[in-house]
C-alpha positions, 0 to 999 in steps of 0.5 A: 500499500504505497499511495501515501507520501514518504516524508524526508527526515527523521520525524519525532518519536511517540513520546514527542508527538504525543506531547504535541497532541496533548498540547493542542487537545488541552488548548481546546482548539483543533490546531494553529493551521488553516484547516483540517486537512493541513492539520492531518498533514502536519501530524503525518509529517511530524512522526518518525518512520516507525510511528508513521508506519503504525499509522499508515493505514489509518491515514490512508483510510482518512484520505480515501474520501479525498481520493474519490471526490478527486476522482469524481471532479476529474471524471466530470472535467472539473479542476477542483480535484487539484485543490483536494490533492494539494491538501492531501497527503498522497504521494507525488506520484499519485498527484502527478497521475491526476495532473498529467493523465486525461484517461481516468481508467489509467488513473485508477490503474495507477492507483491500484498498481501502488495500492497493491492487491487488496482484493486477493482472490477476487476480480481486480478493482480497476476491472470493476471500475471499467465494468461498473463505474465509480460508485461500485469501485469505491464501495469495493475499495473501501470493503477490501481495504477494511479487510486488508488493514485489519489483517495487517495492523501492527498495533492492537489499538490500530487493529481495534480501530479497523474492527470497529469500522468494519462493524460500522460498515456492515451495519450501514449496509444492512440498514441500507438494504432493508430501507431500499427493500433489496431482496439480496443481503449486502456483501459483508466485510470480513472481520470485525467483532460482530459475527457475520452469521449474526448479521445475516440473521438480522437481515433476513429477519429485517430486525431493526430492533436487533440492529439497534441493540448491536449499535449500542453494544459497539458504541455504548450510545443510545443508538439512532439508525437515522445517524449511523456514521455520526453515532459511530464516530461519537462512540469511537471518540468517546472510547479513545478519549477515555483510553487516552486518559488512562494510558500512555500509548497511541490512543491519544494520537488516534483520538486526534486523528479521528477528531480532525477527520470527523470535522473534515468530513463535516466540512466536505459535506458542506462544500461538496454536497 
């Protein structure tokens, strides 16, 4: 998975980065930079290679929304993708491909060549894009990436993060299929903490009450099936904030990254929707 930049320089170790992050949190402000994207970039470049490697899949996950938004703009002949890429932490190669290549299929093919075979045993994702379009490609990419990230997590806190995100995606999929009155079950993402057999039973019974119970189990919050993403984000922020206060580990950094990400998503929804 080589779609992010590789900063030069030594960067800083865990203890230093935690100190900087805690200072920002204690000041009760997001940062002294202009926006959330700049803050993500600041944090990414603060880390030494060892620490950045721990968080690489997290940073990649957080940047995917920008990637697919940029692809949509590129397909639509809009130049807004330039501003998005400029605020991203994607590699120079990825950004250059957007700038120089007019063929969207070549761009997605190049992205997948850098992302690696995250859909092991399945149809190559660039072929899915060619056959079914960007929306299906995006859905498949997210699912494959979450499976890849959980399996390859090199820290238990990161592994827990992706298990939680897999659960969130599976629950969101069930809810969409029920509300859209679809007969077939969603394609569940492998992994997570909720057994897929349990999820399949809930879908077959169209049991929204049981779905809400799982949401409450995972988030420890009152479930709101109309605000699934928001409920999951608030639940995870609550958990990480508590964990960060009790231990001196990477939880405080993950909490800060997620806090920035949630605020960035809110901003992007306002601007692009």
